[in-house]
C-alpha positions in Angstrom: -2.9 -14.6 -45.8 -3.1 -16.0 -42.2 0.4 -15.3 -41.8 0.4 -11.7 -43.0 -2.6 -11.0 -40.8 -0.7 -12.4 -37.7 2.4 -10.4 -38.5 0.2 -7.2 -38.8 -1.4 -7.9 -35.6 2.0 -8.6 -33.8 3.3 -5.3 -35.5 0.3 -3.3 -34.3 0.5 -4.7 -30.6 4.2 -3.6 -30.5 3.5 -0.2 -31.7 0.7 0.3 -29.5 2.9 -1.0 -26.5 5.6 1.4 -27.4 3.5 4.5 -28.3 0.1 3.7 -26.6 0.9 4.9 -23.2 -2.0 5.8 -20.9 -2.4 7.9 -17.8 -3.1 4.8 -15.8 -0.6 1.9 -15.0 -1.1 -1.5 -13.6 0.4 -0.3 -10.3 -2.0 2.6 -10.1 -4.8 0.3 -10.6 -3.5 -2.1 -8.0 -3.3 0.8 -5.5 -6.7 2.3 -6.2 -8.3 -1.2 -6.0 -6.8 -2.4 -3.0 -8.2 -2.5 0.5 -7.3 -3.9 3.8 -9.6 -7.0 3.6 -11.0 -8.9 6.5 -13.0 -11.7 4.7 -10.8 -14.7 3.8 -11.6 -18.2 2.6 -9.4 -21.4 3.5 -8.1 -21.8 -0.2 -4.3 -21.9 0.5 -2.0 -19.2 -0.5 0.5 -21.0 -2.9 4.3 -21.3 -2.4 4.7 -19.4 -5.8 2.5 -16.8 -4.7 4.3 -16.3 -1.4 7.7 -16.5 -3.3 6.7 -13.4 -5.4 5.3 -11.6 -2.4 8.6 -12.1 -0.6 10.7 -11.2 -3.5 8.7 -7.9 -3.8 9.6 -7.1 -0.2 13.2 -7.7 -0.9 13.2 -5.1 -3.5 11.9 -2.4 -1.3 14.3 0.6 -1.0 16.0 1.2 2.1 18.5 3.9 3.7 21.9 3.3 2.6 20.5 -0.1 1.0 20.9 -1.6 4.5 18.0 -3.7 3.7 17.4 -4.1 7.6 14.6 -6.5 7.6 13.8 -10.2 8.1 10.5 -11.9 7.0 9.2 -14.7 9.0 6.5 -16.6 7.0 3.8 -18.7 9.2 1.4 -21.0 7.7 0.7 -23.0 10.9 -2.8 -22.1 12.0 -2.2 -22.6 15.8 0.8 -20.4 15.7 -1.0 -17.7 13.6 -3.9 -17.7 16.0 -1.5 -16.7 18.7 -1.0 -13.5 17.0 -4.3 -13.1 15.0 -7.4 -14.5 16.5 -9.3 -14.9 13.1 -6.6 -16.5 11.1 -8.0 -19.4 9.2 -6.1 -22.4 7.3 -4.9 -21.4 4.0 -3.7 -18.0 5.2 -0.1 -17.0 5.6 1.4 -14.5 8.1 4.5 -12.7 7.2 6.0 -11.0 10.1 8.3 -8.1 9.1 11.0 -7.7 11.7 13.5 -4.8 11.6 17.2 -4.9 13.0 17.5 -3.4 16.5 20.3 -0.8 16.6 22.6 -0.1 19.5 20.4 2.9 20.4 17.4 0.8 20.6 15.9 2.3 17.3 14.5 0.1 14.4 14.4 1.0 10.9 10.5 1.3 11.0 10.3 3.4 7.8 12.5 0.9 5.8 10.4 -2.0 7.0 7.1 -0.2 6.2 8.2 0.1 2.5 9.1 -3.6 2.4 5.6 -4.3 3.8 3.8 -1.9 1.5 5.6 -3.8 -1.5 4.3 -7.0 -0.3 0.9 -5.7 0.3 0.6 -4.4 -3.3 2.1 -7.5 -4.6 -0.5 -9.6 -2.9 -3.2 -7.6 -4.4 -1.7 -7.7 -7.8 -1.8 -11.5 -7.6 -5.6 -11.4 -6.6 -5.0 -12.1 -2.9 -6.2 -10.2 0.1 -3.7 -8.6 2.4 -4.1 -6.8 5.8 -1.4 -5.2 7.8 -1.4 -5.3 11.6 0.6 -3.5 14.2 -0.9 -4.6 17.6 0.0 -8.3 17.3 3.7 -7.4 17.2 3.6 -6.7 21.0 2.6 -10.5 21.5 5.1 -11.6 19.0 7.9 -9.7 20.6 7.1 -11.2 23.9 7.3 -14.7 22.2 10.2 -14.2 19.8 11.3 -17.9 20.2 7.8 -19.3 19.4 7.5 -17.1 16.3 11.0 -17.6 15.2 12.2 -14.0 15.3 15.9 -13.8 14.5 18.0 -12.7 17.1 18.8 -8.8 17.2 15.4 -8.2 15.4 12.1 -6.9 16.6 8.7 -7.5 14.9 7.3 -4.4 13.5 4.4 -5.3 11.1 2.4 -8.5 10.4 0.9 -9.0 7.1 -1.9 -11.5 6.8 -2.2 -12.9 3.3 -5.1 -14.9 1.9 -7.6 -15.8 -0.6 -10.6 -13.7 -0.5 -14.4 -14.4 -0.2 -15.4 -13.2 -3.6 -18.9 -12.7 -2.5 -17.8 -9.6 -0.6 -16.8 -6.3 -2.3 -13.9 -5.2 0.0 -13.1 -2.0 -2.0 -16.6 -0.5 -2.0 -17.1 -1.6 1.8 -13.7 -0.1 2.7 -13.4 2.8 5.0 -13.7 5.9 3.1 -10.5 7.9 2.5 -10.1 11.6 3.4 -10.3 14.0 0.4 -7.2 15.6 -1.1 -8.2 19.1 0.4 -8.3 17.3 3.9 -4.7 15.9 3.6 -2.6 17.7 1.1 -1.2 21.1 1.9 0.5 22.7 -1.2 3.3 25.1 -0.4 2.7 28.6 -1.8 5.6 31.1 -2.0 4.9 34.2 -0.2 6.7 36.3 -2.8 
């Protein structure tokens, strides 16, 4: 009897997973529940978590599949504080650097996609993530100190860390503009 019940539960689970699609997905839930948190604790980000986050960045799409990025991971508190003053032990910084082309341009958009993948991956793992742009000026002036590869320029810094669970970062996040304020739907004049 127990075996039949077990088999019935497995069959129902399989049917539900095949036919029981909903309008929401895990990805949508992560997007809607993520924020750019500020309240971190010193519990360290694990190597397994960083590995998954970095693999998510590598999977980002890029123009002509050039994958023009390099990711520099920094866990050393003193080095982190050179870029972000309030970094704490246990945090990790991922510097997303883009290949500098001969004309001086960098593939900012492609690197932004990689950073977004890593941002969402961190949140899906229950971590906090915060993107920074301004520290890249400091990092690019001290490329050797931050070990930015030759021919690359730092474009984005992602701070990854465990969150202070007593702070509800989602409800305290800056409000988003309404759809009416940011979406323009093209209407044919015919």
